[in-house]
C-alpha positions, -999 to 999 in steps of 0.1 A, spaced: -220 435 56 -245 406 53 -261 403 19 -298 397 22 -312 367 2 -337 375 -26 -365 361 -4 -360 392 18 -357 418 -9 -386 407 -31 -418 424 -19 -446 407 -39 -455 403 -75 -442 430 -100 -464 460 -106 -491 453 -132 -493 416 -123 -529 402 -124 -538 378 -97 -559 348 -106 -575 329 -77 -576 291 -81 -604 271 -64 -579 248 -47 -543 237 -47 -537 219 -81 -524 184 -83 -488 181 -94 -496 149 -115 -520 168 -138 -497 198 -140 -468 176 -151 -490 161 -179 -497 197 -191 -461 206 -187 -450 176 -208 -475 185 -235 -464 221 -236 -427 210 -237 -435 188 -267 -454 215 -285 -424 238 -280 -404 215 -303 -428 218 -332 -411 236 -362 -424 270 -369 -442 274 -335 -440 309 -321 -427 310 -285 -434 339 -262 -403 358 -250 -418 374 -219 -431 359 -187 -469 360 -180 -479 390 -159 -501 367 -138 -499 354 -103 -519 324 -91 -534 323 -56 -551 298 -35 -568 311 -3 -576 294 29 -552 264 26 -552 241 56 -524 218 64 -532 181 70 -516 171 103 -507 137 89 -489 153 60 -468 175 82 -459 145 105 -449 124 75 -427 152 63 -411 157 97 -403 120 100 -387 117 66 -366 148 69 -357 145 106 -375 176 117 -386 179 153 -422 173 159 -438 207 162 -468 226 150 -445 252 135 -441 245 97 -404 242 86 -394 263 57 -390 232 36 -425 222 42 -437 257 32 -419 252 -1 -438 219 -6 -471 237 0 -464 264 -24 -447 243 -51 -479 232 -69 -492 268 -71 -459 279 -86 -459 250 -110 -493 260 -122 -478 293 -134 -450 274 -152 -474 252 -172 -495 281 -186 -497 284 -224 -481 319 -222 -451 307 -201 -421 309 -225 -400 280 -214 -405 242 -216 -411 227 -181 -393 195 -189 -355 199 -187 -356 229 -164 -328 227 -138 -333 240 -103 -300 258 -96 -307 277 -64 -332 285 -37 -337 311 -10 -365 312 15 -374 333 46 -396 326 75 -407 361 83 -431 351 111 -439 315 123 -465 296 103 -484 271 124 -505 240 119 -541 253 120 -534 286 103 -554 294 72 -528 300 45 -531 322 14 -505 309 -12 -495 332 -41 -469 324 -68 -456 342 -99 -425 343 -121 -401 372 -127 -367 383 -140 -364 363 -172 -327 366 -182 -302 352 -207 -276 328 -194 -246 314 -212 -262 280 -212 -298 290 -218 -323 311 -200 -328 317 -162 -358 330 -142 -370 332 -107 -402 315 -95 -415 332 -64 -440 322 -38 -455 337 -7 -476 323 22 -497 348 41 -515 344 74 -542 369 83 -532 391 54 -495 393 65 -467 376 45 -452 349 68 -430 330 43 -415 338 10 -394 315 -13 -375 323 -45 -365 294 -68 -340 300 -96 -343 278 -126 -322 273 -158 -337 262 -190 -306 247 -207 -302 252 -244 -332 276 -247 -321 310 -258 -348 337 -260 -344 369 -279 -334 399 -258 -324 403 -222 -290 409 -206 -269 379 -198 -269 367 -163 -236 370 -145 -245 338 -125 -227 306 -134 -248 275 -135 -235 268 -100 -209 285 -79 -211 259 -52 -177 250 -37 -192 227 -10 -164 234 14 -176 251 45 -141 251 59 -132 278 34 -155 302 52 -143 295 87 -127 322 108 -115 326 144 -142 315 168 -163 294 144 -174 259 153 -177 231 127 -193 196 126 -198 170 100 -223 142 94 -227 115 67 -260 109 50 -265 74 35 -294 77 11 -313 46 1 -325 39 -34 -361 47 -24 -354 82 -10 -367 98 -42 -400 79 -40 -403 87 -2 -398 124 -8 -421 123 -38 -448 109 -16 -446 138 9 -439 166 -17 -461 154 -46 -431 158 -68 -430 125 -86 -407 135 -115 -394 103 -132 -358 112 -126 -363 107 -89 -385 76 -89 -364 47 -102 -332 39 -121 -353 28 -151 -373 60 -154 -342 81 -147 -323 65 -175 -349 77 -200 -337 112 -191 -300 105 -193 -292 96 -157 -275 64 -148 -296 60 -117 -324 79 -99 -313 111 -83 -324 127 -50 -346 158 -51 -324 188 -46 -350 202 -21 -348 170 -1 -311 175 4 -315 212 12 -344 205 36 -325 177 53 -296 202 60 -321 226 74 -335 199 97 -300 191 109 -296 227 120 -329 222 138 -341 245 166 -308 265 165 -322 284 135 -347 301 157 -384 308 150 -377 331 120 -347 326 97 -333 328 61 -323 297 43 -304 295 10 -290 267 -11 -271 264 -44 -271 230 -62 -242 214 -81 -239 178 -91 -271 157 -84 -269 129 -58 -273 95 -74 -293 70 -54 -283 50 -35 -256 74 -24 -235 89 3 -232 127 11 -206 141 35 -221 172 50 -201 199 69 -218 225 91 -200 256 104 -214 283 127 -200 316 139 -206 338 169 -235 355 151 -254 322 151 -254 319 113 -248 284 98 -231 275 66 -235 239 53 -220 221 24 -224 186 10 -201 166 -13 -197 130 -25 -171 107 -10 -149 115 -40 -151 152 -32 -176 164 -59 -198 192 -46 -236 185 -44 -249 216 -25 -240 245 -3 -260 271 16 -268 290 48 -293 291 76 -293 325 93 -315 332 124 -333 365 124 -333 384 156 
């Protein structure tokens, strides 16, 4: 039996959630400044930290996609030129609205240091360039983890009042242990990055090599707005403990999605789990496997065999 990803089982904000409508999509630069200030304040001795998630969703209505923005994204990721928005681009559109929830003063975890460990997204109906998009984001399922605290950051894009896309991002706040809550059974990452382990009779496999340049983080930052210092340069990444800049996890996941291309169909589920970050410049060996049902499994590892990511792309009939 196929297990549905959380992006297919979540059906909107939890009961009792208040929706706050924002005048426009907030800029990620300003949000990161607020997030950094909040993270610093969380370290002040004696400061009381909330232990529940804000029962608030943020919404921006009537968002229009800039054609040049979509084209730049498609060129960078290797997506086919089309007016249908790839799921990875939908994530880019929703990310600032979701981040706005995570920098609220009543959000209990520091934004800096949060690790993106997994993502699931579903295109429930095609989203097209020219559609007026209503973007809603909220957080849910705060839970203890052996290495800190996990939660899910959820976002939806609706067209004409109907949810067309939904994404669920799972984050881990390492070393932050909140009072209460059952421990998550999830490991930090269960990625094996070996698609061949899942092959069975009748499956077809293929492999490619990505050679990522030192400026990939800056290029993806330009199209996504996510200019986190760990992605921008070796110098800025070293301040956060990395020997070199690292690729955005969602860049690697979206590139795998683009490699599957039109074979995913007009509506599909897309999942990824992240393991070791990709240092830039770097090489990723990626394996793709598909079965008779049309579902794709992908996995990426370093030349030394260390896993970077693994996931699925499943067309919906």
